[in-house]
VMD Tcl script that draws the C-alpha trace (Angstrom):
set ca {
  {-0.41 0.17 0.02}
  {1.27 3.73 0.09}
  {1.45 5.71 2.33}
  {-0.34 8.60 3.45}
  {-1.23 10.72 -0.13}
  {-2.25 14.03 1.33}
  {-1.13 17.46 0.74}
  {1.93 17.59 2.92}
  {3.38 13.73 2.29}
  {6.69 14.34 0.41}
  {6.19 14.38 -3.77}
  {8.16 11.23 -4.39}
  {5.34 9.20 -1.97}
  {2.74 10.94 -3.43}
  {1.05 8.23 -6.57}
  {1.60 10.01 -10.14}
  {-1.62 11.17 -11.15}
  {-0.30 12.10 -15.01}
  {-0.01 16.29 -14.56}
  {2.75 17.60 -13.36}
  {2.09 20.51 -10.13}
  {1.48 23.76 -10.95}
  {3.96 25.90 -10.12}
  {3.72 30.37 -11.75}
  {3.28 29.99 -15.26}
  {1.23 27.95 -16.76}
  {2.59 24.57 -18.70}
  {1.35 26.26 -21.96}
  {2.98 29.09 -21.73}
  {5.96 29.98 -24.29}
  {8.80 31.70 -23.42}
  {9.18 35.32 -25.55}
  {11.26 35.46 -28.79}
  {14.22 36.69 -27.63}
  {14.62 40.24 -29.13}
  {15.58 41.29 -31.82}
  {19.81 42.35 -33.00}
  {20.00 46.11 -33.59}
  {21.34 47.32 -36.90}
  {24.83 47.24 -36.67}
  {26.34 50.75 -36.69}
  {29.72 52.12 -37.96}
  {31.89 54.56 -37.87}
  {35.56 55.49 -39.04}
  {36.97 57.45 -36.72}
  {40.84 59.47 -36.59}
  {42.86 59.59 -33.44}
  {44.62 62.63 -33.12}
  {47.53 62.46 -30.31}
  {50.59 60.27 -29.00}
  {48.58 57.97 -30.73}
  {51.81 55.65 -33.07}
  {54.61 53.84 -31.88}
  {52.45 53.25 -28.77}
  {51.29 50.52 -28.44}
  {47.50 51.76 -29.77}
  {47.78 49.84 -33.06}
  {47.46 46.65 -30.99}
  {45.75 47.99 -27.97}
  {42.44 48.66 -30.52}
  {42.67 45.96 -31.75}
  {42.52 43.35 -28.48}
  {39.53 46.09 -27.86}
  {37.15 46.01 -30.19}
  {37.74 41.71 -30.30}
  {36.84 41.97 -26.69}
  {33.79 44.41 -27.36}
  {33.15 41.62 -30.57}
  {32.91 44.82 -33.09}
  {34.61 44.00 -37.06}
  {36.69 46.38 -38.79}
  {40.15 47.56 -38.76}
  {43.27 50.17 -37.74}
  {45.69 51.44 -39.13}
  {48.41 54.37 -39.02}
  {48.13 56.91 -41.18}
  {51.61 59.07 -42.07}
  {50.32 61.77 -40.57}
  {50.88 60.67 -37.88}
  {47.02 59.20 -37.00}
  {46.10 56.44 -36.71}
  {42.72 55.50 -38.76}
  {39.93 52.68 -37.60}
  {36.95 51.68 -39.70}
  {34.82 50.28 -36.58}
  {31.56 48.62 -36.51}
  {28.90 46.46 -35.06}
  {26.11 47.47 -31.84}
  {25.20 50.43 -32.10}
  {26.08 50.51 -28.41}
  {28.60 48.69 -28.28}
  {30.64 50.76 -31.56}
  {29.57 54.26 -29.10}
  {31.50 52.93 -26.37}
  {34.50 52.38 -28.43}
  {34.18 55.78 -30.05}
  {32.85 57.45 -26.58}
  {34.56 55.66 -23.43}
  {37.50 53.75 -24.73}
  {39.34 55.61 -27.67}
  {39.79 58.45 -26.14}
  {42.01 57.38 -23.20}
  {44.16 54.29 -25.10}
  {46.73 52.08 -23.54}
  {48.87 54.05 -21.07}
  {51.99 55.11 -23.14}
  {49.33 56.93 -25.31}
  {48.52 61.13 -24.99}
  {45.53 61.21 -26.95}
  {43.66 65.36 -28.05}
  {40.81 64.40 -30.95}
  {38.55 61.83 -31.06}
  {37.34 62.62 -35.16}
  {34.50 60.03 -36.38}
  {32.53 60.06 -39.53}
  {30.34 57.69 -41.05}
  {30.43 54.76 -42.39}
  {29.24 51.50 -43.82}
  {29.35 48.13 -41.81}
  {31.39 44.94 -42.17}
  {30.44 41.68 -42.81}
  {31.00 40.40 -38.87}
  {32.63 37.11 -40.22}
  {35.79 39.49 -40.89}
  {36.55 40.19 -37.44}
  {39.21 42.78 -36.38}
  {42.95 43.41 -38.54}
  {45.30 45.83 -38.09}
  {46.45 46.81 -41.70}
  {49.52 48.87 -43.32}
  {49.84 52.36 -43.27}
  {47.87 54.81 -45.89}
}
mol new
graphics top color blue
foreach p $ca { graphics top sphere $p radius 0.5 }
foreach p [lrange $ca 0 end-1] q [lrange $ca 1 end] { graphics top cylinder $p $q radius 0.2 }
display resetview
């Protein structure tokens, strides 16, 4: 015989009734779909100051990759650094407004000049380009 089937009996001692007890939401309620990804954003920036010879390009590659951005970075002959940053709008904005103005420890950024650009394929990743 089964032990007591009262509501106070442990669940594993109750006989199986064919249905699971309900807890919170109804079992038939589906989880809401994930929010759609925002359209990618791309920005081309020219970074001025002491930004060459201070690990700026490698730092930019590492930082952009850590944020999941695609694009490229390169030195320019006029002493500036140019970068194309493409991806999630919040991450692009973070890179342009919070990360690049600080740069790596040895850099001294005096200006970041952004301009709109066309997004690049995320599969390209983020890489260094030769000096232009």
